[in-house]
C-alpha positions in Angstrom: 38.5 42.8 30.7 35.8 40.8 31.9 33.2 43.7 31.2 34.2 43.9 27.9 34.1 39.9 27.0 30.2 39.7 26.2 28.1 36.9 25.1 25.2 37.1 22.8 23.0 36.4 25.5 24.1 39.3 27.7 23.6 41.5 24.5 20.1 40.4 23.8 19.2 40.6 27.5 20.5 44.1 28.0 17.7 45.6 25.7 15.6 43.6 27.8 17.0 44.4 31.1 19.1 47.7 31.0 20.2 47.7 34.9 22.1 44.4 34.1 25.6 44.0 32.4 27.5 47.1 30.9 24.5 49.6 30.7 24.5 50.0 34.8 27.5 52.2 34.4 25.3 54.7 32.9 23.8 55.1 35.9 26.7 56.2 38.2 27.3 52.6 40.0 31.1 52.1 40.4 33.6 50.6 43.0 31.6 48.3 45.8 28.2 49.5 44.7 28.5 48.4 41.6 29.9 44.8 42.7 26.7 44.9 45.1 24.4 45.9 42.3 26.1 43.3 39.8 25.5 40.6 42.2 21.8 41.6 42.7 21.8 42.0 38.7 23.0 38.7 38.1 20.2 37.3 40.4 17.5 39.0 38.9 18.9 37.9 35.4 18.6 34.6 36.6 15.3 34.7 38.0 14.4 36.7 34.8 15.5 33.7 32.7 13.5 31.4 34.9 10.7 33.4 34.0 10.9 33.9 30.5 11.2 30.1 30.3 7.9 29.6 32.3 6.2 32.5 30.4 7.2 30.4 27.1 6.0 27.1 28.4 2.4 29.1 29.5 2.2 30.3 25.9 2.9 26.9 24.3 0.2 25.5 26.6 -2.2 28.5 26.1 -1.8 27.9 22.1 -2.0 24.1 22.5 -5.1 24.2 24.2 -6.7 27.1 22.1 -5.8 24.6 19.1 -7.3 21.7 20.6 -10.2 23.5 21.8 -11.2 24.8 18.7 -10.8 21.4 16.7 -12.9 19.7 19.6 -15.7 22.5 18.9 -15.3 21.8 15.3 -15.6 18.3 15.4 -18.5 18.4 18.0 -20.4 20.7 15.4 -19.8 18.4 12.5 -21.2 15.4 14.4 -24.3 17.6 15.6 -24.7 18.6 12.0 -24.5 15.2 10.8 -27.2 13.9 13.4 -29.5 16.8 12.4 -28.9 15.9 8.7 -29.7 12.5 9.2 -33.0 13.2 11.1 -34.0 15.4 8.2 -33.3 12.8 5.5 -34.5 9.7 7.3 -38.2 10.5 6.6 -37.6 11.9 2.9 -35.6 8.6 2.5 -38.5 6.7 3.6 -41.2 8.6 1.7 -39.0 8.2 -1.5 -37.3 4.8 -1.1 -39.9 3.0 -3.6 -38.6 5.3 -6.1 -35.0 5.7 -5.1 -33.9 2.1 -4.6 -34.8 1.0 -7.8 -33.4 3.9 -9.3 -30.2 3.3 -7.6 -30.3 -0.3 -8.7 -31.0 0.5 -12.1 -28.0 3.2 -12.2 -25.7 0.7 -10.8 -26.3 -2.2 -13.1 -26.2 0.3 -16.2 -22.9 1.3 -15.0 -21.4 -1.9 -14.3 -22.9 -3.1 -17.5 -21.1 -0.1 -19.5 -18.2 -0.6 -17.9 -17.9 -4.5 -18.0 -18.7 -4.3 -22.0 -16.2 -1.5 -22.6 -13.3 -3.5 -20.4 -14.5 -6.7 -22.4 -14.3 -4.7 -26.0 -10.8 -3.0 -25.2 -9.6 -6.8 -24.2 -11.1 -8.1 -27.5 -9.6 -5.4 -29.6 -6.0 -6.1 -27.9 -5.9 -9.7 -28.6 -7.4 -9.5 -32.2 -4.4 -7.2 -32.4 -2.0 -9.3 -30.9 -3.3 -12.2 -32.9 -3.0 -10.2 -36.1 0.5 -9.2 -35.4 1.7 -12.6 -34.5 -0.2 -13.9 -38.0 1.6 -11.5 -39.9 5.1 -12.5 -38.5 5.8 -9.5 -36.2 6.4 -11.2 -33.3 4.8 -9.2 -30.5 5.3 -9.4 -27.0 5.0 -13.2 -25.5 5.2 -14.8 -28.9 8.0 -16.8 -28.2 6.4 -18.1 -24.9 3.7 -19.3 -27.1 6.1 -20.8 -29.7 8.1 -22.6 -26.9 4.7 -23.8 -25.4 3.4 -25.0 -28.6 6.7 -27.0 -29.4 6.6 -28.6 -25.7 2.9 -29.6 -26.7 4.0 -31.1 -30.1 6.7 -33.1 -28.5 4.5 -34.4 -25.6 1.8 -35.5 -28.4 4.8 -37.2 -30.5 5.9 -38.8 -27.3 2.7 -40.1 -26.4 1.9 -41.3 -29.9 5.1 -43.1 -30.0 4.2 -44.7 -26.4 0.9 -45.7 -27.5 2.2 -47.4 -30.9 5.1 -49.0 -28.7 2.5 -50.6 -26.2 0.0 -51.3 -28.9 2.9 -53.5 -30.9 3.9 -55.3 -27.4 0.4 -56.1 -26.6 -0.6 -57.7 -29.6 3.0 -59.6 -30.1 2.6 -60.7 -26.5 -0.7 -62.4 -27.5 0.8 -64.0 -30.5 3.7 -65.3 -28.5 1.4 -66.6 -25.7 -0.9 -68.3 -28.5 2.3 -69.7 -30.1 3.6 -71.1 -26.9 -0.1 -72.5 -25.9 -0.2 -74.3 -29.2 3.3 -75.7 -28.7 2.3 -76.8 -25.5 -0.8 -78.8 -26.7 1.3 -80.2 -29.6 3.9 -81.9 -27.3 1.1 -83.0 -25.1 -0.6 -84.6 -28.1 2.7 -86.1 -29.0 2.8 -87.8 -25.8 -0.4 -89.2 -25.9 0.2 -90.5 -29.4 3.6 -92.3 -28.4 1.7 -93.8 -25.4 
């Protein structure tokens, strides 16, 4: 009964090790001999499983060392090539630097000028388009904020104008009251002087 119940692992290892498992019956091992060889087969199977896992680890390590070594060789070759190119190019750069440096500066300035002028042109077209839409009453994006800001500025300006007018009236009115009070005081003092 136990011979017929086999796992997937037994089936896969049977092909690798024909003396283990059910196939040992093909070689005429019966009775006590079969049990004795069965125990030996299990021990061999356990040892072969350990050897198999060790061989997998060795294969993984060899693959890692090969990949790492090849990448290390490539990086060292790249470094050597860069140094050689720098050694070769340095005298050429020194010889041609009176031509190359002004040329590079000129090209950089031209590119910067064209890009900035293009950007400013696009911004100007966008602004003119927005102003045209706003003037024709199409209400472009952001026009509501502009209207509310204009109303706030208008109300603040009106408020400041009213305050200035109020303080101006109060200031001029206050001077008239002060002058009137001073005249009244003078008249009183004169009146007391005439009576004495």
